[in-house]
N, CA, C and O atoms as a GROMACS GRO file, in nm:
protein
  348
    1UNK      N    1  -0.653  -0.247   1.805
    1UNK     CA    2  -0.702  -0.362   1.877
    1UNK      C    3  -0.799  -0.320   1.986
    1UNK      O    4  -0.887  -0.396   2.025
    2UNK      N    5  -0.782  -0.195   2.036
    2UNK     CA    6  -0.872  -0.148   2.141
    2UNK      C    7  -1.014  -0.131   2.088
    2UNK      O    8  -1.110  -0.141   2.164
    3UNK      N    9  -1.028  -0.105   1.958
    3UNK     CA   10  -1.159  -0.086   1.899
    3UNK      C   11  -1.228  -0.218   1.868
    3UNK      O   12  -1.349  -0.221   1.845
    4UNK      N   13  -1.154  -0.325   1.867
    4UNK     CA   14  -1.207  -0.456   1.836
    4UNK      C   15  -1.279  -0.512   1.959
    4UNK      O   16  -1.225  -0.512   2.070
    5UNK      N   17  -1.402  -0.561   1.938
    5UNK     CA   18  -1.478  -0.612   2.053
    5UNK      C   19  -1.443  -0.758   2.086
    5UNK      O   20  -1.474  -0.806   2.195
    6UNK      N   21  -1.378  -0.827   1.993
    6UNK     CA   22  -1.344  -0.967   2.017
    6UNK      C   23  -1.214  -0.976   2.097
    6UNK      O   24  -1.127  -0.891   2.082
    7UNK      N   25  -1.200  -1.078   2.180
    7UNK     CA   26  -1.075  -1.094   2.254
    7UNK      C   27  -0.960  -1.129   2.160
    7UNK      O   28  -0.978  -1.200   2.060
    8UNK      N   29  -0.843  -1.080   2.191
    8UNK     CA   30  -0.725  -1.103   2.109
    8UNK      C   31  -0.618  -1.169   2.193
    8UNK      O   32  -0.593  -1.128   2.306
    9UNK      N   33  -0.556  -1.272   2.140
    9UNK     CA   34  -0.449  -1.341   2.210
    9UNK      C   35  -0.328  -1.351   2.117
    9UNK      O   36  -0.343  -1.362   1.995
   10UNK      N   37  -0.210  -1.347   2.176
   10UNK     CA   38  -0.087  -1.359   2.099
   10UNK      C   39  -0.015  -1.485   2.144
   10UNK      O   40  -0.013  -1.519   2.263
   11UNK      N   41   0.044  -1.553   2.048
   11UNK     CA   42   0.121  -1.672   2.078
   11UNK      C   43   0.252  -1.665   2.001
   11UNK      O   44   0.250  -1.649   1.879
   12UNK      N   45   0.364  -1.676   2.070
   12UNK     CA   46   0.495  -1.672   2.006
   12UNK      C   47   0.523  -1.808   1.943
   12UNK      O   48   0.510  -1.912   2.007
   13UNK      N   49   0.560  -1.805   1.817
   13UNK     CA   50   0.596  -1.927   1.745
   13UNK      C   51   0.735  -1.908   1.689
   13UNK      O   52   0.761  -1.811   1.617
   14UNK      N   53   0.824  -1.999   1.720
   14UNK     CA   54   0.962  -1.987   1.674
   14UNK      C   55   0.965  -2.006   1.523
   14UNK      O   56   0.918  -2.107   1.470
   15UNK      N   57   1.020  -1.907   1.455
   15UNK     CA   58   1.031  -1.914   1.311
   15UNK      C   59   1.177  -1.904   1.269
   15UNK      O   60   1.264  -1.880   1.352
   16UNK      N   61   1.203  -1.923   1.144
   16UNK     CA   62   1.335  -1.908   1.085
   16UNK      C   63   1.434  -2.012   1.135
   16UNK      O   64   1.548  -2.013   1.089
   17UNK      N   65   1.397  -2.097   1.224
   17UNK     CA   66   1.491  -2.191   1.283
   17UNK      C   67   1.535  -2.294   1.179
   17UNK      O   68   1.456  -2.378   1.135
   18UNK      N   69   1.662  -2.286   1.142
   18UNK     CA   70   1.716  -2.385   1.050
   18UNK      C   71   1.700  -2.352   0.903
   18UNK      O   72   1.757  -2.423   0.820
   19UNK      N   73   1.626  -2.250   0.868
   19UNK     CA   74   1.610  -2.213   0.727
   19UNK      C   75   1.720  -2.116   0.690
   19UNK      O   76   1.725  -2.005   0.742
   20UNK      N   77   1.810  -2.158   0.602
   20UNK     CA   78   1.932  -2.084   0.572
   20UNK      C   79   1.906  -1.940   0.530
   20UNK      O   80   1.971  -1.848   0.581
   21UNK      N   81   1.812  -1.917   0.441
   21UNK     CA   82   1.781  -1.782   0.395
   21UNK      C   83   1.731  -1.693   0.507
   21UNK      O   84   1.774  -1.579   0.520
   22UNK      N   85   1.641  -1.745   0.589
   22UNK     CA   86   1.587  -1.668   0.700
   22UNK      C   87   1.693  -1.641   0.806
   22UNK      O   88   1.696  -1.533   0.866
   23UNK      N   89   1.779  -1.739   0.830
   23UNK     CA   90   1.887  -1.719   0.927
   23UNK      C   91   1.981  -1.608   0.881
   23UNK      O   92   2.025  -1.526   0.962
   24UNK      N   93   2.012  -1.605   0.751
   24UNK     CA   94   2.100  -1.502   0.696
   24UNK      C   95   2.035  -1.364   0.710
   24UNK      O   96   2.102  -1.267   0.746
   25UNK      N   97   1.906  -1.355   0.680
   25UNK     CA   98   1.835  -1.228   0.693
   25UNK      C   99   1.835  -1.181   0.838
   25UNK      O  100   1.855  -1.063   0.865
   26UNK      N  101   1.813  -1.272   0.931
   26UNK     CA  102   1.819  -1.236   1.073
   26UNK      C  103   1.956  -1.181   1.110
   26UNK      O  104   1.967  -1.082   1.182
   27UNK      N  105   2.061  -1.246   1.060
   27UNK     CA  106   2.197  -1.202   1.090
   27UNK      C  107   2.222  -1.062   1.033
   27UNK      O  108   2.280  -0.977   1.101
   28UNK      N  109   2.180  -1.039   0.910
   28UNK     CA  110   2.197  -0.906   0.849
   28UNK      C  111   2.119  -0.800   0.926
   28UNK      O  112   2.168  -0.688   0.945
   29UNK      N  113   1.998  -0.832   0.969
   29UNK     CA  114   1.918  -0.736   1.045
   29UNK      C  115   1.985  -0.704   1.178
   29UNK      O  116   1.989  -0.588   1.219
   30UNK      N  117   2.036  -0.805   1.245
   30UNK     CA  118   2.106  -0.782   1.372
   30UNK      C  119   2.233  -0.701   1.352
   30UNK      O  120   2.263  -0.612   1.431
   31UNK      N  121   2.309  -0.731   1.246
   31UNK     CA  122   2.429  -0.654   1.216
   31UNK      C  123   2.393  -0.507   1.191
   31UNK      O  124   2.461  -0.417   1.241
   32UNK      N  125   2.288  -0.484   1.115
   32UNK     CA  126   2.245  -0.347   1.087
   32UNK      C  127   2.200  -0.274   1.212
   32UNK      O  128   2.226  -0.154   1.227
   33UNK      N  129   2.134  -0.344   1.301
   33UNK     CA  130   2.086  -0.281   1.425
   33UNK      C  131   2.201  -0.241   1.516
   33UNK      O  132   2.188  -0.148   1.596
   34UNK      N  133   2.312  -0.310   1.506
   34UNK     CA  134   2.427  -0.282   1.593
   34UNK      C  135   2.524  -0.178   1.536
   34UNK      O  136   2.621  -0.141   1.602
   35UNK      N  137   2.499  -0.131   1.413
   35UNK     CA  138   2.590  -0.037   1.349
   35UNK      C  139   2.593   0.096   1.426
   35UNK      O  140   2.491   0.141   1.478
   36UNK      N  141   2.710   0.157   1.433
   36UNK     CA  142   2.724   0.286   1.499
   36UNK      C  143   2.700   0.403   1.404
   36UNK      O  144   2.670   0.514   1.448
   37UNK      N  145   2.714   0.380   1.275
   37UNK     CA  146   2.695   0.485   1.176
   37UNK      C  147   2.588   0.442   1.076
   37UNK      O  148   2.572   0.324   1.044
   38UNK      N  149   2.515   0.542   1.028
   38UNK     CA  150   2.413   0.514   0.928
   38UNK      C  151   2.476   0.502   0.790
   38UNK      O  152   2.577   0.565   0.761
   39UNK      N  153   2.414   0.422   0.705
   39UNK     CA  154   2.456   0.414   0.566
   39UNK      C  155   2.408   0.539   0.494
   39UNK      O  156   2.302   0.593   0.526
   40UNK      N  157   2.485   0.585   0.396
   40UNK     CA  158   2.443   0.696   0.312
   40UNK      C  159   2.352   0.640   0.204
   40UNK      O  160   2.398   0.565   0.118
   41UNK      N  161   2.225   0.674   0.206
   41UNK     CA  162   2.129   0.620   0.112
   41UNK      C  163   2.083   0.733   0.020
   41UNK      O  164   2.040   0.839   0.066
   42UNK      N  165   2.091   0.709  -0.110
   42UNK     CA  166   2.045   0.807  -0.208
   42UNK      C  167   1.893   0.802  -0.214
   42UNK      O  168   1.836   0.701  -0.255
   43UNK      N  169   1.827   0.910  -0.176
   43UNK     CA  170   1.681   0.915  -0.175
   43UNK      C  171   1.626   0.995  -0.293
   43UNK      O  172   1.509   1.033  -0.292
   44UNK      N  173   1.709   1.020  -0.393
   44UNK     CA  174   1.665   1.094  -0.510
   44UNK      C  175   1.555   1.017  -0.582
   44UNK      O  176   1.566   0.896  -0.603
   45UNK      N  177   1.449   1.089  -0.621
   45UNK     CA  178   1.339   1.029  -0.695
   45UNK      C  179   1.336   1.093  -0.834
   45UNK      O  180   1.316   1.214  -0.844
   46UNK      N  181   1.354   1.015  -0.940
   46UNK     CA  182   1.347   1.071  -1.074
   46UNK      C  183   1.211   1.135  -1.101
   46UNK      O  184   1.109   1.089  -1.048
   47UNK      N  185   1.208   1.240  -1.182
   47UNK     CA  186   1.084   1.314  -1.210
   47UNK      C  187   0.972   1.222  -1.258
   47UNK      O  188   0.857   1.239  -1.218
   48UNK      N  189   1.005   1.125  -1.344
   48UNK     CA  190   0.899   1.040  -1.398
   48UNK      C  191   0.843   0.942  -1.294
   48UNK      O  192   0.742   0.878  -1.321
   49UNK      N  193   0.905   0.930  -1.178
   49UNK     CA  194   0.852   0.848  -1.070
   49UNK      C  195   0.792   0.931  -0.957
   49UNK      O  196   0.734   0.876  -0.864
   50UNK      N  197   0.806   1.062  -0.964
   50UNK     CA  198   0.756   1.150  -0.859
   50UNK      C  199   0.610   1.184  -0.887
   50UNK      O  200   0.578   1.291  -0.938
   51UNK      N  201   0.522   1.090  -0.855
   51UNK     CA  202   0.381   1.105  -0.884
   51UNK      C  203   0.311   1.174  -0.768
   51UNK      O  204   0.322   1.132  -0.653
   52UNK      N  205   0.239   1.278  -0.799
   52UNK     CA  206   0.164   1.352  -0.698
   52UNK      C  207   0.016   1.332  -0.725
   52UNK      O  208  -0.026   1.323  -0.840
   53UNK      N  209  -0.060   1.325  -0.622
   53UNK     CA  210  -0.203   1.308  -0.640
   53UNK      C  211  -0.274   1.328  -0.508
   53UNK      O  212  -0.221   1.392  -0.417
   54UNK      N  213  -0.392   1.274  -0.499
   54UNK     CA  214  -0.474   1.288  -0.379
   54UNK      C  215  -0.409   1.214  -0.263
   54UNK      O  216  -0.367   1.099  -0.278
   55UNK      N  217  -0.401   1.278  -0.152
   55UNK     CA  218  -0.351   1.214  -0.031
   55UNK      C  219  -0.469   1.144   0.036
   55UNK      O  220  -0.565   1.209   0.078
   56UNK      N  221  -0.462   1.012   0.045
   56UNK     CA  222  -0.576   0.935   0.094
   56UNK      C  223  -0.615   0.972   0.236
   56UNK      O  224  -0.732   0.960   0.272
   57UNK      N  225  -0.520   1.018   0.316
   57UNK     CA  226  -0.552   1.052   0.454
   57UNK      C  227  -0.633   1.180   0.464
   57UNK      O  228  -0.694   1.207   0.567
   58UNK      N  229  -0.634   1.260   0.357
   58UNK     CA  230  -0.701   1.390   0.367
   58UNK      C  231  -0.810   1.408   0.262
   58UNK      O  232  -0.848   1.521   0.231
   59UNK      N  233  -0.862   1.298   0.208
   59UNK     CA  234  -0.966   1.309   0.106
   59UNK      C  235  -1.091   1.235   0.154
   59UNK      O  236  -1.082   1.127   0.213
   60UNK      N  237  -1.206   1.294   0.126
   60UNK     CA  238  -1.331   1.229   0.164
   60UNK      C  239  -1.380   1.143   0.047
   60UNK      O  240  -1.335   1.160  -0.066
   61UNK      N  241  -1.470   1.053   0.076
   61UNK     CA  242  -1.526   0.968  -0.028
   61UNK      C  243  -1.600   1.053  -0.131
   61UNK      O  244  -1.593   1.027  -0.251
   62UNK      N  245  -1.671   1.155  -0.083
   62UNK     CA  246  -1.746   1.244  -0.173
   62UNK      C  247  -1.652   1.315  -0.269
   62UNK      O  248  -1.679   1.322  -0.389
   63UNK      N  249  -1.541   1.368  -0.217
   63UNK     CA  250  -1.446   1.440  -0.300
   63UNK      C  251  -1.378   1.346  -0.401
   63UNK      O  252  -1.357   1.384  -0.516
   64UNK      N  253  -1.346   1.226  -0.358
   64UNK     CA  254  -1.284   1.128  -0.449
   64UNK      C  255  -1.382   1.093  -0.561
   64UNK      O  256  -1.342   1.088  -0.678
   65UNK      N  257  -1.507   1.068  -0.528
   65UNK     CA  258  -1.607   1.033  -0.628
   65UNK      C  259  -1.628   1.147  -0.726
   65UNK      O  260  -1.639   1.125  -0.847
   66UNK      N  261  -1.632   1.269  -0.674
   66UNK     CA  262  -1.648   1.387  -0.758
   66UNK      C  263  -1.531   1.398  -0.857
   66UNK      O  264  -1.552   1.425  -0.975
   67UNK      N  265  -1.410   1.377  -0.808
   67UNK     CA  266  -1.293   1.382  -0.895
   67UNK      C  267  -1.295   1.275  -1.001
   67UNK      O  268  -1.256   1.300  -1.116
   68UNK      N  269  -1.340   1.156  -0.965
   68UNK     CA  270  -1.346   1.046  -1.062
   68UNK      C  271  -1.449   1.076  -1.169
   68UNK      O  272  -1.423   1.055  -1.288
   69UNK      N  273  -1.567   1.123  -1.129
   69UNK     CA  274  -1.671   1.148  -1.227
   69UNK      C  275  -1.638   1.265  -1.318
   69UNK      O  276  -1.680   1.267  -1.433
   70UNK      N  277  -1.566   1.363  -1.268
   70UNK     CA  278  -1.528   1.477  -1.352
   70UNK      C  279  -1.423   1.437  -1.455
   70UNK      O  280  -1.420   1.493  -1.565
   71UNK      N  281  -1.338   1.343  -1.423
   71UNK     CA  282  -1.229   1.304  -1.512
   71UNK      C  283  -1.267   1.186  -1.602
   71UNK      O  284  -1.189   1.150  -1.690
   72UNK      N  285  -1.383   1.128  -1.581
   72UNK     CA  286  -1.421   1.009  -1.657
   72UNK      C  287  -1.524   1.045  -1.762
   72UNK      O  288  -1.631   1.096  -1.731
   73UNK      N  289  -1.490   1.018  -1.886
   73UNK     CA  290  -1.585   1.038  -1.995
   73UNK      C  291  -1.575   0.915  -2.084
   73UNK      O  292  -1.472   0.890  -2.145
   74UNK      N  293  -1.681   0.841  -2.089
   74UNK     CA  294  -1.682   0.719  -2.170
   74UNK      C  295  -1.770   0.739  -2.292
   74UNK      O  296  -1.882   0.792  -2.283
   75UNK      N  297  -1.720   0.698  -2.406
   75UNK     CA  298  -1.797   0.702  -2.529
   75UNK      C  299  -1.870   0.568  -2.543
   75UNK      O  300  -1.807   0.464  -2.562
   76UNK      N  301  -2.001   0.571  -2.534
   76UNK     CA  302  -2.080   0.448  -2.550
   76UNK      C  303  -2.138   0.446  -2.691
   76UNK      O  304  -2.177   0.549  -2.745
   77UNK      N  305  -2.143   0.328  -2.749
   77UNK     CA  306  -2.213   0.317  -2.877
   77UNK      C  307  -2.358   0.279  -2.850
   77UNK      O  308  -2.393   0.245  -2.736
   78UNK      N  309  -2.443   0.284  -2.951
   78UNK     CA  310  -2.586   0.264  -2.932
   78UNK      C  311  -2.623   0.129  -2.870
   78UNK      O  312  -2.706   0.126  -2.779
   79UNK      N  313  -2.566   0.018  -2.914
   79UNK     CA  314  -2.602  -0.110  -2.851
   79UNK      C  315  -2.568  -0.111  -2.701
   79UNK      O  316  -2.643  -0.168  -2.621
   80UNK      N  317  -2.458  -0.050  -2.664
   80UNK     CA  318  -2.421  -0.047  -2.522
   80UNK      C  319  -2.523   0.034  -2.443
   80UNK      O  320  -2.565  -0.008  -2.335
   81UNK      N  321  -2.563   0.150  -2.496
   81UNK     CA  322  -2.662   0.233  -2.426
   81UNK      C  323  -2.794   0.159  -2.415
   81UNK      O  324  -2.861   0.168  -2.312
   82UNK      N  325  -2.834   0.087  -2.518
   82UNK     CA  326  -2.958   0.010  -2.511
   82UNK      C  327  -2.953  -0.095  -2.402
   82UNK      O  328  -3.049  -0.113  -2.327
   83UNK      N  329  -2.838  -0.166  -2.394
   83UNK     CA  330  -2.824  -0.268  -2.290
   83UNK      C  331  -2.822  -0.205  -2.151
   83UNK      O  332  -2.877  -0.262  -2.057
   84UNK      N  333  -2.761  -0.089  -2.139
   84UNK     CA  334  -2.761  -0.021  -2.009
   84UNK      C  335  -2.902   0.020  -1.970
   84UNK      O  336  -2.939   0.009  -1.853
   85UNK      N  337  -2.980   0.067  -2.068
   85UNK     CA  338  -3.118   0.104  -2.037
   85UNK      C  339  -3.199  -0.017  -1.993
   85UNK      O  340  -3.280  -0.009  -1.900
   86UNK      N  341  -3.178  -0.129  -2.059
   86UNK     CA  342  -3.249  -0.252  -2.022
   86UNK      C  343  -3.211  -0.297  -1.881
   86UNK      O  344  -3.295  -0.341  -1.803
   87UNK      N  345  -3.082  -0.284  -1.851
   87UNK     CA  346  -3.032  -0.324  -1.720
   87UNK      C  347  -3.092  -0.237  -1.613
   87UNK      O  348  -3.062  -0.255  -1.495
   0.00000   0.00000   0.00000
């Protein structure tokens, strides 16, 4: 927000009031926040879901484009190439 040149204002609006689902979620969140012990959560990731690739925070646009163009090979037929030339 510090980089934004336009003025920013915040206004509190009461939400969830009277909506059963939202009230229940609020209650569960408050109960969880008051817990003295953490839940044991299984963080195991199966191999087929453990996808590794480019880390967006550490890749430049040039490097991303280079990687895309090196991995992309399209087979064009003659009519497609003709239309591309016309375009």
